[in-house]
C-alpha positions as a LaTeX table, in Angstrom:
\begin{tabular}{lrrr}
\hline
Residue & $x$ (\AA) & $y$ (\AA) & $z$ (\AA) \\
\hline
Met1 & $-0.05$ & 0.25 & $-0.20$ \\
Arg2 & 1.21 & 3.82 & $-0.32$ \\
Ala3 & 1.78 & 5.70 & 3.13 \\
Val4 & 3.39 & 8.69 & 3.82 \\
Arg5 & 5.74 & 8.38 & 7.06 \\
Ile6 & 8.18 & 10.52 & 8.78 \\
Asp7 & 11.29 & 8.81 & 9.91 \\
Thr8 & 13.01 & 11.38 & 11.68 \\
Phe9 & 11.58 & 14.75 & 13.01 \\
Gly10 & 11.35 & 18.25 & 11.40 \\
Gly11 & 9.87 & 20.07 & 8.80 \\
Pro12 & 7.40 & 19.39 & 6.04 \\
Glu13 & 10.01 & 17.92 & 3.88 \\
Val14 & 10.49 & 14.84 & 6.43 \\
Leu15 & 7.09 & 13.86 & 5.15 \\
Thr16 & 8.01 & 10.73 & 2.79 \\
Pro17 & 5.99 & 8.50 & 0.21 \\
Val18 & 6.82 & 5.09 & 1.24 \\
Glu19 & 5.46 & 1.30 & $-0.49$ \\
Leu20 & 4.30 & $-0.62$ & 2.57 \\
Pro21 & 2.52 & $-4.43$ & 3.55 \\
Asp22 & $-1.01$ & $-4.09$ & 3.41 \\
Pro23 & $-1.69$ & $-4.19$ & 6.76 \\
Val24 & $-4.10$ & $-6.89$ & 8.63 \\
Pro25 & $-6.81$ & $-6.17$ & 11.60 \\
Gly26 & $-6.72$ & $-8.14$ & 14.94 \\
Pro27 & $-9.22$ & $-8.56$ & 17.34 \\
Gly28 & $-10.99$ & $-5.83$ & 17.36 \\
Glu29 & $-10.00$ & $-3.95$ & 14.74 \\
Val30 & $-11.21$ & $-2.92$ & 11.60 \\
Leu31 & $-9.00$ & $-2.82$ & 7.97 \\
Val32 & $-10.41$ & 0.29 & 6.66 \\
Arg33 & $-9.69$ & 1.42 & 3.00 \\
Val34 & $-9.03$ & 5.31 & 3.15 \\
Glu35 & $-10.52$ & 7.49 & 0.59 \\
Ala36 & $-9.66$ & 11.31 & 2.65 \\
Ala37 & $-7.75$ & 12.22 & 5.98 \\
Gly38 & $-7.48$ & 15.25 & 7.63 \\
Val39 & $-4.67$ & 17.22 & 8.46 \\
Asn40 & $-4.61$ & 18.74 & 12.08 \\
Arg41 & $-2.30$ & 20.68 & 13.83 \\
Ala42 & $-1.39$ & 17.37 & 16.18 \\
Asp43 & 0.20 & 16.29 & 13.27 \\
Ala44 & 2.51 & 19.29 & 12.51 \\
Leu45 & 3.39 & 18.92 & 16.25 \\
Ala46 & 4.21 & 15.45 & 15.89 \\
Arg47 & 6.00 & 15.76 & 12.57 \\
Ala48 & 8.17 & 18.12 & 14.50 \\
Gly49 & 8.56 & 16.01 & 17.14 \\
Thr50 & 7.35 & 18.92 & 19.95 \\
Tyr51 & 3.59 & 17.23 & 20.27 \\
His52 & 3.43 & 15.80 & 23.93 \\
Arg53 & 1.51 & 12.46 & 22.86 \\
Ala54 & 3.77 & 11.59 & 19.60 \\
Arg55 & 4.34 & 8.09 & 19.00 \\
Pro56 & 8.12 & 6.41 & 18.20 \\
Leu57 & 9.99 & 6.41 & 15.28 \\
Pro58 & 8.97 & 5.58 & 12.42 \\
Leu59 & 5.85 & 6.79 & 12.50 \\
Ile60 & 2.10 & 7.16 & 10.01 \\
Leu61 & 0.79 & 10.18 & 10.83 \\
Gly62 & $-2.85$ & 11.05 & 10.41 \\
Leu63 & $-6.12$ & 10.89 & 13.23 \\
Glu64 & $-8.97$ & 10.79 & 11.07 \\
Ala65 & $-9.88$ & 9.52 & 8.00 \\
Ala66 & $-12.94$ & 8.70 & 5.63 \\
Gly67 & $-13.38$ & 5.86 & 3.53 \\
Thr68 & $-14.98$ & 1.57 & 3.39 \\
Val69 & $-14.59$ & $-1.31$ & 5.71 \\
Ala70 & $-12.35$ & $-3.57$ & 3.88 \\
Ala71 & $-12.16$ & $-6.14$ & 6.69 \\
Leu72 & $-13.00$ & $-6.97$ & 10.02 \\
Gly73 & $-10.52$ & $-8.63$ & 12.46 \\
Glu74 & $-11.71$ & $-11.01$ & 14.99 \\
Gly75 & $-14.38$ & $-10.68$ & 17.07 \\
Val76 & $-15.87$ & $-7.77$ & 14.96 \\
Thr77 & $-19.08$ & $-7.86$ & 13.88 \\
Gly78 & $-19.59$ & $-4.61$ & 11.87 \\
Pro79 & $-19.59$ & $-2.10$ & 10.22 \\
Ala80 & $-19.64$ & $-4.74$ & 7.39 \\
Pro81 & $-17.28$ & $-4.78$ & 4.50 \\
Gly82 & $-17.75$ & $-2.08$ & 1.69 \\
Thr83 & $-19.66$ & 0.15 & 4.36 \\
Arg84 & $-18.59$ & 3.89 & 3.70 \\
Val85 & $-17.07$ & 5.04 & 6.98 \\
Met86 & $-15.61$ & 7.96 & 9.41 \\
Ala87 & $-12.67$ & 6.93 & 11.40 \\
Met88 & $-10.14$ & 7.47 & 14.16 \\
Ser89 & $-6.33$ & 6.87 & 14.81 \\
Gly90 & $-6.03$ & 4.08 & 17.20 \\
Gly91 & $-2.69$ & 2.30 & 18.33 \\
Ala92 & 0.13 & 2.94 & 16.00 \\
Ala93 & $-1.41$ & 3.16 & 13.22 \\
Gly94 & $-2.23$ & 6.34 & 11.48 \\
Leu95 & $-4.23$ & 7.81 & 8.18 \\
Tyr96 & $-2.01$ & 8.68 & 5.64 \\
Ala97 & $-2.19$ & 5.66 & 3.93 \\
Glu98 & $-4.49$ & 3.86 & 1.64 \\
Leu99 & $-5.44$ & 1.04 & 4.06 \\
Ala100 & $-5.30$ & 1.56 & 8.11 \\
Val101 & $-5.93$ & $-0.81$ & 10.75 \\
Val102 & $-8.35$ & 1.06 & 13.35 \\
Pro103 & $-10.56$ & $-0.01$ & 16.75 \\
Ala104 & $-13.79$ & $-1.13$ & 15.97 \\
Gly105 & $-14.38$ & 1.58 & 18.62 \\
Arg106 & $-13.80$ & 4.38 & 16.60 \\
Val107 & $-15.36$ & 3.83 & 13.27 \\
Val108 & $-18.95$ & 5.18 & 12.49 \\
Pro109 & $-21.25$ & 4.59 & 9.45 \\
Leu110 & $-21.47$ & 8.08 & 6.83 \\
Pro111 & $-24.79$ & 8.71 & 6.25 \\
Asp112 & $-25.50$ & 9.26 & 2.49 \\
Gly113 & $-25.07$ & 12.46 & 0.85 \\
Val114 & $-22.08$ & 12.80 & 3.11 \\
Asp115 & $-18.79$ & 13.76 & 1.00 \\
Pro116 & $-15.85$ & 11.44 & 1.84 \\
Val117 & $-13.29$ & 14.65 & 1.43 \\
Ala118 & $-15.76$ & 16.35 & 4.36 \\
Ala119 & $-16.30$ & 13.24 & 6.36 \\
Ala120 & $-12.32$ & 13.23 & 6.95 \\
Gly121 & $-12.60$ & 16.43 & 8.64 \\
Met122 & $-15.24$ & 15.78 & 10.80 \\
Pro123 & $-14.12$ & 13.12 & 13.84 \\
Ile124 & $-11.52$ & 15.37 & 15.58 \\
Ala125 & $-12.42$ & 19.04 & 14.66 \\
Trp126 & $-15.86$ & 18.26 & 15.42 \\
Val127 & $-16.15$ & 15.79 & 18.22 \\
Thr128 & $-14.05$ & 18.04 & 20.27 \\
Ala129 & $-16.08$ & 21.28 & 19.63 \\
Trp130 & $-19.55$ & 19.37 & 20.17 \\
Tyr131 & $-17.94$ & 17.50 & 23.52 \\
Cys132 & $-16.35$ & 20.79 & 24.62 \\
Leu133 & $-19.74$ & 23.14 & 24.38 \\
His134 & $-21.90$ & 20.42 & 25.27 \\
Arg135 & $-20.29$ & 18.50 & 27.40 \\
Leu136 & $-18.15$ & 20.08 & 29.29 \\
Ala137 & $-19.19$ & 24.11 & 29.11 \\
Arg138 & $-23.18$ & 22.77 & 29.33 \\
Leu139 & $-23.82$ & 25.91 & 26.89 \\
Ala140 & $-27.09$ & 26.91 & 27.23 \\
Glu141 & $-29.22$ & 28.92 & 24.81 \\
Gly142 & $-29.07$ & 32.39 & 25.33 \\
Glu143 & $-25.38$ & 32.21 & 26.76 \\
Thr144 & $-22.53$ & 34.29 & 25.05 \\
Val145 & $-19.57$ & 32.54 & 23.81 \\
Val146 & $-16.23$ & 33.86 & 22.64 \\
Val147 & $-14.50$ & 31.37 & 19.85 \\
Gln148 & $-10.49$ & 31.47 & 19.63 \\
Ala149 & $-9.07$ & 30.95 & 16.21 \\
Ala150 & $-12.91$ & 30.74 & 15.14 \\
Ala151 & $-11.22$ & 30.05 & 11.43 \\
Ser152 & $-9.82$ & 26.93 & 11.77 \\
Gly153 & $-11.62$ & 23.16 & 11.73 \\
Val154 & $-12.49$ & 23.42 & 15.24 \\
Gly155 & $-13.54$ & 26.76 & 15.33 \\
Ser156 & $-15.50$ & 26.70 & 12.52 \\
Ala157 & $-17.17$ & 23.79 & 14.12 \\
Ala158 & $-17.84$ & 25.75 & 17.12 \\
Val159 & $-19.21$ & 28.78 & 15.76 \\
Gln160 & $-21.77$ & 26.26 & 14.30 \\
Ile161 & $-22.62$ & 24.32 & 16.88 \\
Ala162 & $-22.99$ & 27.33 & 19.28 \\
Ala163 & $-24.87$ & 28.89 & 17.23 \\
His164 & $-27.24$ & 26.21 & 15.99 \\
Ala165 & $-27.45$ & 25.73 & 20.25 \\
Gly166 & $-29.13$ & 29.57 & 20.23 \\
Ala167 & $-26.01$ & 30.95 & 21.84 \\
Arg168 & $-25.11$ & 34.50 & 20.83 \\
Val169 & $-21.42$ & 33.90 & 18.75 \\
Ile170 & $-18.43$ & 36.32 & 18.64 \\
Ala171 & $-16.13$ & 34.97 & 16.68 \\
Ala172 & $-12.52$ & 35.62 & 17.30 \\
Ala173 & $-9.72$ & 35.68 & 14.65 \\
Arg174 & $-6.64$ & 37.25 & 13.43 \\
Ser175 & $-7.55$ & 38.60 & 10.45 \\
Ser176 & $-10.60$ & 40.98 & 9.04 \\
Glu177 & $-10.98$ & 38.37 & 6.05 \\
Lys178 & $-10.98$ & 35.44 & 8.59 \\
Val179 & $-13.48$ & 36.81 & 11.38 \\
Ser180 & $-15.33$ & 38.08 & 8.31 \\
Trp181 & $-15.41$ & 33.89 & 6.68 \\
Ala182 & $-16.49$ & 32.78 & 10.33 \\
Ala183 & $-19.39$ & 35.09 & 10.62 \\
Gly184 & $-20.74$ & 33.33 & 7.81 \\
Phe185 & $-21.15$ & 30.23 & 10.26 \\
Gly186 & $-23.21$ & 32.29 & 12.20 \\
Ala187 & $-21.92$ & 34.68 & 14.06 \\
His188 & $-23.29$ & 37.48 & 15.79 \\
Ala189 & $-20.16$ & 39.29 & 16.30 \\
Val190 & $-16.26$ & 39.41 & 15.14 \\
Leu191 & $-13.05$ & 39.87 & 16.92 \\
Asp192 & $-10.27$ & 41.00 & 14.81 \\
Thr193 & $-7.53$ & 40.31 & 17.30 \\
Ser194 & $-4.85$ & 41.99 & 14.76 \\
Ala195 & $-6.24$ & 45.04 & 14.90 \\
Phe196 & $-7.49$ & 44.56 & 18.79 \\
Pro197 & $-4.39$ & 43.54 & 20.55 \\
Gly198 & $-3.78$ & 41.53 & 23.78 \\
Glu199 & $-5.50$ & 43.30 & 26.61 \\
Ala200 & $-7.74$ & 45.39 & 23.98 \\
Ala201 & $-9.22$ & 41.89 & 22.77 \\
Val202 & $-10.62$ & 41.30 & 26.33 \\
Glu203 & $-11.82$ & 44.88 & 26.38 \\
Glu204 & $-13.72$ & 44.26 & 23.40 \\
Val205 & $-15.40$ & 41.04 & 24.69 \\
Leu206 & $-16.26$ & 43.34 & 27.21 \\
Arg207 & $-18.02$ & 46.39 & 25.23 \\
Leu208 & $-19.61$ & 43.77 & 23.43 \\
Thr209 & $-20.91$ & 42.16 & 26.38 \\
Gly210 & $-22.28$ & 45.37 & 27.97 \\
Gly211 & $-19.36$ & 44.78 & 30.22 \\
Arg212 & $-20.17$ & 41.64 & 31.65 \\
Gly213 & $-18.38$ & 38.88 & 29.71 \\
Ala214 & $-19.09$ & 36.02 & 28.14 \\
Asp215 & $-20.43$ & 32.75 & 29.49 \\
Val216 & $-17.98$ & 30.93 & 27.46 \\
Val217 & $-14.89$ & 30.74 & 26.16 \\
Leu218 & $-13.64$ & 27.97 & 23.75 \\
Asp219 & $-9.45$ & 28.76 & 23.45 \\
Ala220 & $-7.78$ & 26.80 & 20.92 \\
Val221 & $-4.92$ & 29.04 & 21.01 \\
Gly222 & $-2.79$ & 28.81 & 24.26 \\
Gly223 & $-0.32$ & 31.14 & 25.42 \\
Asp224 & $-1.28$ & 34.73 & 25.95 \\
Val225 & $-4.64$ & 34.43 & 24.99 \\
Phe226 & $-5.51$ & 32.07 & 27.21 \\
Ala227 & $-4.87$ & 35.09 & 30.37 \\
Gln228 & $-7.13$ & 36.43 & 27.34 \\
Ser229 & $-9.53$ & 33.90 & 27.93 \\
Leu230 & $-9.86$ & 34.18 & 31.51 \\
Arg231 & $-10.53$ & 38.40 & 31.70 \\
Gln232 & $-13.36$ & 37.96 & 29.21 \\
Val233 & $-15.30$ & 35.34 & 30.50 \\
Ala234 & $-18.41$ & 36.30 & 33.15 \\
Phe235 & $-19.05$ & 36.03 & 36.67 \\
Ala236 & $-19.58$ & 31.78 & 36.75 \\
Gly237 & $-18.55$ & 31.23 & 32.98 \\
Arg238 & $-16.51$ & 28.22 & 31.94 \\
Val239 & $-13.60$ & 28.47 & 29.67 \\
Val240 & $-12.71$ & 25.40 & 27.81 \\
Ser241 & $-8.65$ & 25.05 & 26.91 \\
Leu242 & $-8.08$ & 22.55 & 24.61 \\
Ala243 & $-5.05$ & 22.89 & 22.77 \\
Asn244 & $-1.60$ & 25.47 & 22.96 \\
Val245 & $-1.19$ & 26.04 & 18.79 \\
Ala246 & 1.33 & 29.33 & 20.41 \\
Leu247 & 3.60 & 26.71 & 21.55 \\
Arg248 & 4.35 & 29.28 & 24.92 \\
Pro249 & 3.98 & 29.04 & 28.50 \\
Ser250 & 0.33 & 30.62 & 29.87 \\
Thr251 & 0.97 & 33.21 & 32.68 \\
Val252 & $-1.99$ & 33.06 & 34.49 \\
Asp253 & $-3.23$ & 35.72 & 37.55 \\
Thr254 & $-5.54$ & 33.61 & 39.58 \\
Arg255 & $-7.06$ & 36.65 & 40.37 \\
Asp256 & $-8.59$ & 37.04 & 37.05 \\
Phe257 & $-10.57$ & 33.51 & 37.19 \\
Tyr258 & $-11.73$ & 33.26 & 41.25 \\
Pro259 & $-13.51$ & 35.96 & 41.63 \\
Lys260 & $-15.49$ & 34.92 & 39.22 \\
Asn261 & $-16.26$ & 32.06 & 40.09 \\
Ala262 & $-15.87$ & 30.63 & 36.91 \\
Ser263 & $-14.54$ & 27.13 & 35.87 \\
Ile264 & $-11.32$ & 26.05 & 33.54 \\
His265 & $-11.56$ & 22.49 & 31.63 \\
Gly266 & $-9.23$ & 21.39 & 29.91 \\
Phe267 & $-10.07$ & 18.86 & 26.78 \\
Gln268 & $-7.78$ & 16.57 & 24.73 \\
Leu269 & $-9.56$ & 14.29 & 22.71 \\
Thr270 & $-7.19$ & 11.39 & 22.36 \\
Gly271 & $-7.02$ & 10.66 & 26.22 \\
Leu272 & $-10.60$ & 11.10 & 26.64 \\
Val273 & $-10.72$ & 8.10 & 24.25 \\
Glu274 & $-8.36$ & 6.37 & 25.86 \\
His275 & $-9.98$ & 6.84 & 29.05 \\
Gly276 & $-13.05$ & 5.23 & 28.21 \\
Tyr277 & $-15.08$ & 8.27 & 26.22 \\
Asp278 & $-17.12$ & 6.17 & 22.94 \\
Pro279 & $-17.17$ & 9.13 & 20.36 \\
Arg280 & $-19.20$ & 7.00 & 18.02 \\
Pro281 & $-22.82$ & 8.62 & 19.51 \\
Asp282 & $-21.79$ & 12.34 & 19.14 \\
Leu283 & $-20.00$ & 11.50 & 15.94 \\
Gly284 & $-23.01$ & 9.84 & 14.62 \\
Gly285 & $-25.08$ & 12.82 & 15.59 \\
Ile286 & $-22.49$ & 15.33 & 13.64 \\
Ala287 & $-22.80$ & 13.26 & 10.49 \\
Ala288 & $-26.79$ & 13.26 & 10.76 \\
Arg289 & $-26.77$ & 17.24 & 11.31 \\
Val290 & $-24.14$ & 17.76 & 8.37 \\
Ala291 & $-26.20$ & 14.95 & 6.06 \\
Ala292 & $-29.24$ & 17.24 & 6.79 \\
Gly293 & $-27.89$ & 20.60 & 5.81 \\
Thr294 & $-27.84$ & 21.81 & 9.79 \\
Tyr295 & $-23.35$ & 22.09 & 9.50 \\
Arg296 & $-21.62$ & 22.16 & 6.83 \\
Val297 & $-17.48$ & 21.01 & 6.82 \\
Pro298 & $-15.59$ & 23.68 & 5.29 \\
Val299 & $-12.35$ & 22.12 & 3.29 \\
Glu300 & $-10.15$ & 25.28 & 2.11 \\
Ala301 & $-8.02$ & 22.79 & 0.07 \\
Thr302 & $-7.10$ & 19.25 & $-1.22$ \\
Phe303 & $-3.73$ & 18.01 & $-1.40$ \\
Pro304 & $-2.84$ & 14.05 & $-3.05$ \\
Leu305 & $-1.58$ & 11.83 & $-0.76$ \\
Glu306 & 1.72 & 11.86 & $-1.47$ \\
Glu307 & 1.86 & 15.31 & $-0.86$ \\
Ala308 & 1.68 & 15.96 & 2.02 \\
Ala309 & 4.15 & 18.32 & 3.42 \\
Arg310 & 2.46 & 20.76 & 1.16 \\
Ala311 & $-0.61$ & 19.85 & 3.23 \\
His312 & 1.59 & 20.82 & 5.82 \\
Glu313 & 3.08 & 24.01 & 4.43 \\
Arg314 & $-0.42$ & 25.10 & 3.93 \\
Leu315 & $-1.20$ & 24.61 & 7.34 \\
Glu316 & 2.12 & 26.08 & 9.09 \\
Asp317 & 1.64 & 29.29 & 7.01 \\
Arg318 & $-1.53$ & 29.59 & 9.43 \\
Leu319 & $-3.90$ & 31.50 & 6.55 \\
Asn320 & $-6.47$ & 28.39 & 5.55 \\
Arg321 & $-9.86$ & 28.76 & 6.91 \\
Gly322 & $-11.82$ & 25.53 & 7.69 \\
Lys323 & $-9.95$ & 22.10 & 6.92 \\
Ile324 & $-7.14$ & 20.60 & 4.84 \\
Val325 & $-7.61$ & 16.99 & 3.57 \\
Leu326 & $-5.13$ & 14.72 & 1.79 \\
Thr327 & $-6.82$ & 12.47 & $-0.98$ \\
Val328 & $-5.65$ & 8.95 & $-1.96$ \\
Gln329 & $-6.90$ & 9.06 & $-5.40$ \\
Asp330 & $-4.69$ & 11.34 & $-7.49$ \\
Arg331 & $-6.04$ & 14.70 & $-8.17$ \\
Ala332 & $-4.64$ & 18.26 & $-7.98$ \\
Ala333 & $-4.70$ & 20.45 & $-5.17$ \\
Arg334 & $-7.77$ & 21.98 & $-4.73$ \\
Pro335 & $-8.43$ & 25.91 & $-2.93$ \\
\hline
\end{tabular}
């Protein structure tokens, strides 16, 4: 089979197309014939050697994909071979490959009418946004949500999920183009952090909320932005921290949150699954809403599997809006 592997940590150039033996599913596993694989920030961090959960080298990256079931391992009763599915990686196998073995508990049938390229961008970003908003923050109708990095895969999903739940959404991103784009998914107000840097972003959220602050702040940035998120949240509000793409420490003053009786939640999807969370019900419900047209999965560009390095370069230039996806079949990059 074709795959993309890294044998050393480094820049996008270490992503190397290789030919490998076809994998065979073991007990409790499903063999998926991959049609498209999502590209995530965690992939880039793992490639660079800076991801705290990176597996040993050599390594095939890829946390999410869509395709069809090719075979079932011992003890697995479904989905049947030929079923269109979404999959999340597990164990030593990544999904930047034609074939991948994944645990049966991380495979979800794909509803009719959902394109596999869009489906490949759903398992990580959308389950993350859904879980953070509904299960951790317990978002309620009428509340106000700040979504940091609103033009990212997680951010654009969170804007839609929150708006559909009846919340008032403030979409924050680092350019006027990005916040305008995010507004198209249902945001009620926008915050261009290039125009309102640092403390000015805090003041703008307070202005937009009449001085009260936001009930929920979803922070996928980390670093200095996390400290701002704590100052943007309202009394009894909830801040959910799910990443540190800034790759910088966050200097936190406890006086920014404890007088407000605010709650801070941490979230990391892979660890949550490893500790017993079954993503299939939530992912299946999200997919049904995508099939019904309630949600849209924005895919900015696709790249052939062999051009994974170009996909990572695009991700790291921080200009993308929505998801970047690798396709296994040959096709030109499609912006």
